[in-house]
N, C-alpha and C positions, 0 to 999 in steps of 0.2 A: 227776350221777347222781341226787341227791336230788330235784331239779326234775323231771327226766324221770320218775322213779319215781312221783312224785305225780300228774303229768299222766296217766300210763298207768293208774294206780289209779282216778283219777276217771272216765276214759274208760271203762273196763270196768264200774264201777259204774253209770254212766247207760245204758250200752248194755244191760246186764242188766235194769235196771228198766224200760226201754222194752220189752223182750222180754216180761217178765212181765205188763206193762200191756196188751199186745196178745194175750196167750194166750187160747185159747178151750178149751171142754171139748166133747168129742164122744163119742158112744156108739160102742163098738167092734164091737158085733154079738155079742159073747159074753156068755153069762148070767153074772150075778154070784150064785154059789151061796149067799152069805150073805144075799141078799135074796129067794131064790126062794119063801119062805114067803109073801110078800106079794103074790104075783102077782094074786090076786083084788081087791086093794084099789088097787094102782098099777101102771102099766106101766113104772116106772122099776126095772127089775130087771137092766139090762145093765150090763156094766163100762164104765167110762168112762176116757178118757185125756185128758191136757192136750196141746194142739197149740200150739206156740211157733212163730210165723213166723220165717223165716230173718232174720238180722241184716241191717241195711242194709249195702250196700257203702259204705265210707268211702274218702276220699282228700283229699289237699291240693294245691291250686295256689297257690303262693306268689309274689308279685311283690316284687322288691327295687328301691328307688329308687336308680338309679345316677347321680345328679345331683351337681353340684359342691357343693351345699349340704350334702351328707351326709358331706363329707371328715372333719369331727372326730368324728362318731358312727358312722361306718361299722363300726369294729371292734366296738362294743357291739351295734349292729344285727345284725352277722353272728353274734355269740354267741347272741342270741335266735333267730335263724334256725336255728342248729345244735341249740339245745334242740327245736325243732319237728321237725327232721330225725331226731334221736335218738328222739324220741317216736314218730314214724311208723315207724321201725325196730323199736321195741319192741313196738309193737301190730300190726305187719305190715300197714300200710295204704300205698298207693302215694302218691308225691309227685312234684312237679315245681317247680323253682325257676326263675323267670325275672327277668331284670333289664331294665328299659327304658332305653334310651339313644339319643342322637342322635350318638354318636361312632363307631359300628361303621362300617367302610368300605363305600362303595357298590361298591368293586371287590374281586373275589375273585381270588386268584392260583392258577391251575391249571397246575402243572408250569412255573412261571415266567412263564406267559402271563396277562396281565391280562384279566379279563372282568367286565362289569357283572353283578352278582349279580341273581338273579331277584327280582322285587318280588312280594309277596304280593297287593297290591291293584292293580288296574288302574283307571285313571281312567275315570269315566263320567259323562255329563251327568246332573245331578239327584242325585248321591250325594255324601256327605261324602268329602272328599279327605284321605287319610292321606299326609303328605310322605314322600318318598324317603329323607329322612335319619333316619326313625324305624326302630328295630330292637328286637326282643325277643330277648335272649341267653338261651338255656336253659342255665343255669350248672350245675345238679345235678338228678340224676333218680334214682328207685328202680329203674330199669331195669338199672343197672350193678351189678357184684359189689361186695363190701364193700371189697376192697383198693382197687379203682379209686375208689370214692366217698371213701375216706378220704384218698387222695392229692389228689383234686379239692378237697376241703374245705380241706386244708392250703394249697393254692395260692391258693384265694379269700381265706382268712384272711391270707396273706402280702400279697396285693393290698390288702386292707382296711386293714392296718397301714401300708402305704406311703402311703396317702392322708392320714394324720394329719399336719397341719401342724407339730406338735411332734415328730415322729418324725424324726431326722436319719439314721437307717440305712435309707434308702429302697431298696426292690426296684424293679428296672426294670419298667415297665409295658408289656405287650404291646400291639401296634397294635390299636386299636378298643376297648380296655378302660379307657381313661381316663374319669374322671368328665365329665359332660356336661350338658345341659340336662334339662329335666323334662317329658318328653312323656306325662304321665299321662293325658290324654284319649284319646291314641292308644293307649295301653295297654289301657284300658277297652274300646275298640272291638275291639281284637285278641282279646278274650275270645271274641267270636263264632267265631273259628276254633280257639282253643286248648282251650276247654272241651269241645266236642263230640268232639274227638279223644282228650281225656283220659278221656271217659266210655266210649269204645269198647275 
């Protein structure tokens, strides 16, 4: 709570400072009766008001490295991730959390029937190819209610704890959620689809 409170305080201070920096003065069109006596010397006899532009819309898209090299630090990484999520909740800005992986299955099961899942990128000559084994898992989002988010965060934390090699009380890992390779380049390419959708 202390860390999140500090982050929220700094965010609001910087946001307010930016708003004041961009503020402009405008004439209202109403006469300022305390200056009416000087109308022959100056035309500055109108009331003024300060116009502050609307604050920028903020939001965070976070990527989590879901690779095998993260096993011993995943718990600490998830703790830092949760600090950012609680910060977003406190200052009311939207967020999305994705994990990049090569372990998510190519096959989806619909009513017990196996189907090849739809691939986001289609192969075309002259374009960089993103392998079929690459997936971005949308783990957490601000679009769900508070209770659902809390339950999802507990589950992700349990998963993170189970990856630690020194932890002997392992939780079972769901299919497709095991740690995998590190498709970082592919994750960066996927931003071209993720960020525009987040902006809308």
